[in-house]
C-alpha positions in Angstrom: 136.8 30.6 102.5 136.4 33.4 105.0 136.8 32.7 108.6 133.7 33.0 110.8 133.2 36.6 112.0 135.6 38.0 109.3 132.9 40.6 108.3 132.5 42.0 111.8 135.4 44.5 111.7 134.0 46.0 108.5 130.6 46.4 110.1 132.1 48.0 113.1 134.2 50.3 110.9 131.0 51.4 109.1 129.3 52.2 112.3 132.3 54.2 113.4 132.4 56.2 110.2 128.7 56.9 110.5 129.2 58.1 114.1 131.9 60.4 113.0 130.0 61.7 110.0 126.8 62.3 112.0 127.8 63.4 115.5 125.1 63.5 118.2 123.6 67.0 118.5 124.4 68.8 121.7 121.4 69.1 124.1 121.1 72.8 125.1 118.6 73.5 127.9 117.3 77.0 128.1 115.8 78.3 131.4 113.5 81.3 131.9 110.3 82.1 133.8 107.7 82.5 131.0 107.4 82.3 127.3 105.2 82.8 124.2 102.2 83.0 123.9 101.7 83.9 127.6 104.0 86.9 127.3 105.6 88.8 124.5 108.6 91.1 124.5 112.4 91.2 124.1 113.4 88.3 126.3 111.0 85.7 124.7 112.0 87.0 121.3 115.7 86.5 122.2 115.0 83.0 123.5 113.2 82.1 120.3 116.2 83.4 118.2 118.6 81.4 120.4 116.6 78.2 120.1 116.7 78.5 116.3 120.5 78.5 116.2 122.2 75.7 114.4 119.6 72.9 114.6 122.2 70.7 112.9 124.5 71.1 116.0 122.1 71.7 118.9 118.9 70.2 120.2 117.3 73.1 122.0 114.8 72.7 124.9 113.2 75.3 127.1 111.9 75.0 130.6 109.5 77.8 131.8 106.6 78.4 134.2 103.0 78.7 133.4 99.7 79.1 135.2 98.1 76.9 132.6 100.7 74.5 131.3 98.1 72.1 129.8 96.4 74.7 127.6 96.3 73.9 123.9 97.9 77.2 122.9 100.8 76.6 125.3 101.8 73.3 123.7 104.9 73.9 121.7 107.6 71.5 120.6 110.7 71.7 122.7 109.0 73.8 125.4 108.1 72.3 128.8 106.0 74.4 131.3 106.0 73.9 135.0 102.9 74.9 136.9 102.9 78.2 138.6 100.3 79.5 141.1 100.7 83.1 140.2 103.4 85.7 140.8 105.0 87.3 143.8 107.2 90.4 143.0 107.3 89.3 139.3 108.6 85.9 140.3 106.5 82.8 139.4 105.2 80.8 142.4 106.4 77.5 140.9 107.8 75.4 143.7 108.6 72.4 141.5 110.6 74.4 138.9 114.0 74.1 140.7 113.5 70.4 141.0 112.5 69.9 137.4 115.4 72.0 136.2 117.8 69.9 138.3 116.2 66.8 136.7 116.5 68.0 133.1 120.1 69.2 133.6 121.0 65.5 134.0 120.6 65.0 130.2 121.9 68.4 129.1 125.2 69.2 127.5 124.9 72.9 128.3 122.4 75.2 130.1 121.6 78.7 129.0 120.0 80.8 131.8 118.1 83.8 130.5 118.5 86.1 133.4 117.2 87.5 135.7 115.4 84.4 137.0 116.0 83.6 140.7 114.2 80.3 140.7 116.9 78.9 138.4 119.6 80.5 140.6 118.4 78.1 143.3 119.9 75.3 141.3 122.7 77.0 139.4 123.9 79.3 142.1 123.9 76.5 144.7 126.3 74.5 142.5 124.0 71.6 141.6 125.0 69.6 138.5 128.3 71.5 138.3 129.5 69.3 135.5 127.0 70.9 133.0 128.4 74.0 131.3 126.5 77.2 132.0 126.0 80.2 129.8 124.1 83.2 131.3 122.3 85.5 128.8 121.9 88.6 130.9 118.8 90.5 129.5 118.2 92.9 132.4 119.0 93.7 136.0 116.2 93.5 138.6 115.0 97.0 138.2 111.5 97.2 139.8 112.1 95.1 142.9 115.4 96.6 144.2 115.1 95.2 147.7 114.3 91.8 146.3 117.3 92.1 144.0 119.6 92.9 146.9 118.3 90.0 148.9 119.1 87.6 146.1 122.4 89.1 145.1 124.6 86.4 146.7 122.8 83.7 144.7 123.1 85.7 141.5 126.8 86.3 142.1 127.3 82.5 142.6 125.5 81.8 139.3 127.6 84.3 137.4 130.8 83.0 139.0 129.9 79.5 137.8 129.1 80.6 134.2 131.5 80.0 131.4 130.2 83.1 129.5 127.9 86.0 130.2 126.1 87.2 127.1 124.8 90.8 126.9 122.5 92.4 124.3 124.6 95.5 124.9 127.3 96.3 127.5 125.3 99.3 128.7 122.7 97.1 130.4 125.3 96.0 132.9 125.1 99.0 135.2 127.1 97.6 138.2 130.8 98.2 137.8 131.5 95.5 140.3 130.1 92.9 137.8 132.3 94.4 135.1 135.4 94.3 137.3 134.7 90.7 138.5 133.4 89.1 135.4 134.8 91.2 132.6 136.7 88.3 130.9 133.4 86.4 130.6 131.4 89.2 129.0 130.4 88.8 125.3 128.2 91.2 123.3 125.3 89.4 121.7 122.8 92.0 120.3 119.3 90.8 119.5 119.0 90.1 115.7 116.2 90.8 113.3 115.4 88.6 110.3 114.8 91.0 107.4 113.1 88.3 105.3 110.1 88.4 107.7 109.4 91.9 106.6 108.9 91.2 103.0 105.2 91.7 102.2 103.0 89.5 100.1 100.8 91.1 97.5 97.8 90.9 99.8 99.7 92.4 102.7 100.9 95.3 100.5 97.2 96.0 99.8 96.5 96.0 103.5 99.3 98.5 104.0 97.9 100.8 101.4 94.4 100.6 103.0 95.8 101.4 106.4 97.8 104.3 105.1 94.6 105.6 103.4 92.6 105.3 106.6 95.4 106.6 108.9 97.9 108.7 106.7 99.7 110.0 109.9 99.8 106.8 112.0 102.1 106.8 115.0 102.7 103.3 116.2 103.8 101.8 119.5 104.1 98.1 120.3 104.6 96.3 123.6 103.2 95.0 126.8 100.9 97.5 128.5 103.0 97.9 131.6 104.2 101.1 133.5 107.8 101.2 132.3 106.7 101.4 128.7 105.6 105.0 129.2 102.3 104.7 127.3 100.6 107.1 129.8 103.2 109.7 128.6 102.4 109.0 125.0 98.7 109.4 125.7 99.4 112.7 127.3 101.5 113.7 124.3 98.7 112.7 122.0 96.8 115.9 122.9 99.5 117.8 120.8 100.2 115.2 118.1 98.6 115.8 114.7 98.2 112.2 113.9 96.6 108.9 114.9 98.2 107.0 117.8 97.9 103.2 117.7 99.2 101.2 120.7 99.4 97.5 119.9 99.7 95.0 122.8 98.0 94.0 126.0 98.8 94.0 129.7 97.9 94.9 133.3 97.8 98.7 132.5 95.1 98.4 129.8 92.2 99.6 132.0 94.2 102.5 133.4 95.3 103.6 129.9 91.8 103.3 128.6 90.7 105.6 131.4 93.4 108.2 130.5 92.2 108.1 126.9 88.5 108.5 127.8 89.2 111.3 130.3 91.0 113.2 127.7 88.3 112.7 125.1 90.8 111.0 122.8 89.0 107.8 121.9 89.1 108.8 118.2 92.8 109.7 118.2 94.3 106.9 120.4 93.5 103.3 119.5 94.4 100.2 121.5 93.5 97.2 119.3 95.1 94.6 121.6 97.5 92.0 120.4 97.8 91.2 116.7 99.2 88.3 114.8 102.8 88.5 113.6 101.8 89.2 110.0 99.2 91.8 110.9 101.8 93.5 113.2 104.3 93.6 110.3 101.6 95.2 108.1 101.1 97.9 110.7 104.8 98.5 111.0 105.0 99.1 107.2 101.9 101.4 107.3 103.1 103.6 110.2 104.8 106.9 109.6 106.5 107.0 112.9 107.3 104.4 115.5 107.7 105.6 119.1 109.2 103.9 122.2 108.4 106.3 125.1 109.8 104.0 127.8 110.6 105.6 131.1 112.9 103.3 133.1 116.0 101.1 132.4 113.7 98.1 132.5 113.7 98.7 128.8 117.1 97.4 128.0 117.2 97.1 124.2 113.9 97.7 122.4 113.6 94.9 119.9 110.3 96.4 118.8 112.0 99.5 117.5 114.5 97.3 115.7 111.6 95.5 113.9 110.1 98.9 113.1 113.4 99.9 111.5 113.4 96.7 109.4 110.1 98.0 108.0 111.6 101.3 107.2 110.0 103.3 110.0 111.8 106.3 111.6 111.9 106.2 115.4 111.2 108.5 118.4 112.7 106.9 121.5 113.9 108.0 125.0 117.4 108.7 126.4 117.6 105.7 128.8 120.9 104.5 130.2 120.5 101.3 128.2 120.9 100.2 124.6 117.6 101.8 123.5 119.1 105.1 122.2 122.1 103.1 120.7 120.0 100.8 118.6 118.1 103.7 117.0 120.5 106.7 117.2 119.5 110.3 117.7 120.0 112.3 114.5 120.4 109.2 112.3 117.5 106.7 112.6 115.7 108.5 115.4 114.9 111.5 117.4 115.7 110.9 121.1 113.9 112.8 123.9 114.1 112.7 127.7 112.0 110.1 129.4 108.6 111.3 130.8 108.8 114.4 128.6 105.3 114.5 127.0 105.9 117.9 125.4 109.3 116.8 123.9 107.8 113.5 122.7 104.9 115.3 120.9 107.3 117.8 119.3 109.6 115.0 118.0 106.8 113.0 116.5 105.2 116.1 114.9 108.6 117.0 113.4 108.9 113.6 111.6 105.3 113.8 110.5 105.7 117.3 109.1 109.2 117.2 107.5 109.2 114.8 104.6 113.0 115.2 104.0 113.9 114.4 107.6 111.4 111.5 107.6 112.8 110.0 104.5 116.5 110.2 105.6 115.7 108.5 108.9 113.6 105.9 107.3 116.4 105.0 104.9 118.9 105.0 107.7 116.6 102.8 109.8 116.6 100.0 107.1 120.3 100.1 106.8 120.8 100.0 110.6 118.4 97.0 111.0 120.4 95.1 108.4 123.5 95.3 110.7 121.7 93.2 113.4 121.9 90.0 111.4 120.8 86.6 112.5 124.0 85.1 111.1 126.2 87.2 113.4 123.9 86.3 116.4 124.2 82.5 115.5 127.9 82.7 115.2 128.5 84.3 118.7 125.9 82.0 120.3 127.4 78.9 118.8 130.9 79.9 119.8 129.8 80.5 123.4 128.3 77.0 123.7 131.2 75.3 122.1 133.7 77.1 124.2 131.8 76.3 127.4 131.6 72.6 126.4 135.3 72.4 125.6 136.3 74.1 128.8 134.3 71.5 130.8 135.6 68.6 128.8 
């Protein structure tokens, strides 16, 4: 007869095996100022890609700001929005954000700060919750508000000093040599990826592409927020000399000013601004376009994920020679023609050249598809996973 309690070690052993076989997922807390659907662009795209990495290993959460956190369209699994009362110098007026970040860090195994975001630096740079590993994904320097950037520099430096790793979409976006000298050992390249499977068209979508190509056989496409640094005013000026149809997809604070430019030039029939489109409709337009252009005029455009998506659809590129990764993602003479920023004449000439030269157009379209394939989601996931695991082990 078995002694009372003889089965307990076996039960405990079973639980131990189960705990080893199914380890608890690591809680990864992402921090940034704003997210889909309230804003689109490269940083929200990169956040979405990061939050999709290894769901078997990581439980991702995101803390952002919102002027309407309770809106139905803003309710997304894994995303918490702290109320903001507007913006001051591109910074959300969300006084409770630092406190909420501090609270949520209590249960986090790692924090990923998507920089720049000074509100998060108030917690991270001041050394609160130091036991929690920190990874900084550096998307851009503070370009527009230079005085504001200098004022916050000590806090930023403290955050970077605390970080276990600093991820960069491309090393060129880190313009300050002092940061390279001080934090060089922490820097890791993590280019934004593109999922090529998203660009496979359904039968109905292929029909829509053909319909668009019939209606606009020389479509020149641009996609992005309607803000000054995108250079859409330069594109509208160039449109006077472009023998094609310009379509600018997106919305933003410059919409009215751009509409006035179009009207004053009498180009309502040649330059269209349909607003924001659904993801699938955007992909249809990318396939239908003959040329994709990124006429950005400042280094606030650090990577150009939109041009990478256009390349995935087999579209040749016209971009600008910024001191960022933009002309490296789509390279002059291979996938793109690169022109000087703010050069409306050069922009028009480059676009017309691709529209009028079938051989050049085809060679760049073929190269664009091959180039896009090199920015794989698998490579992105591998580097991101390694950064989190290394940070966690260093703090253990």
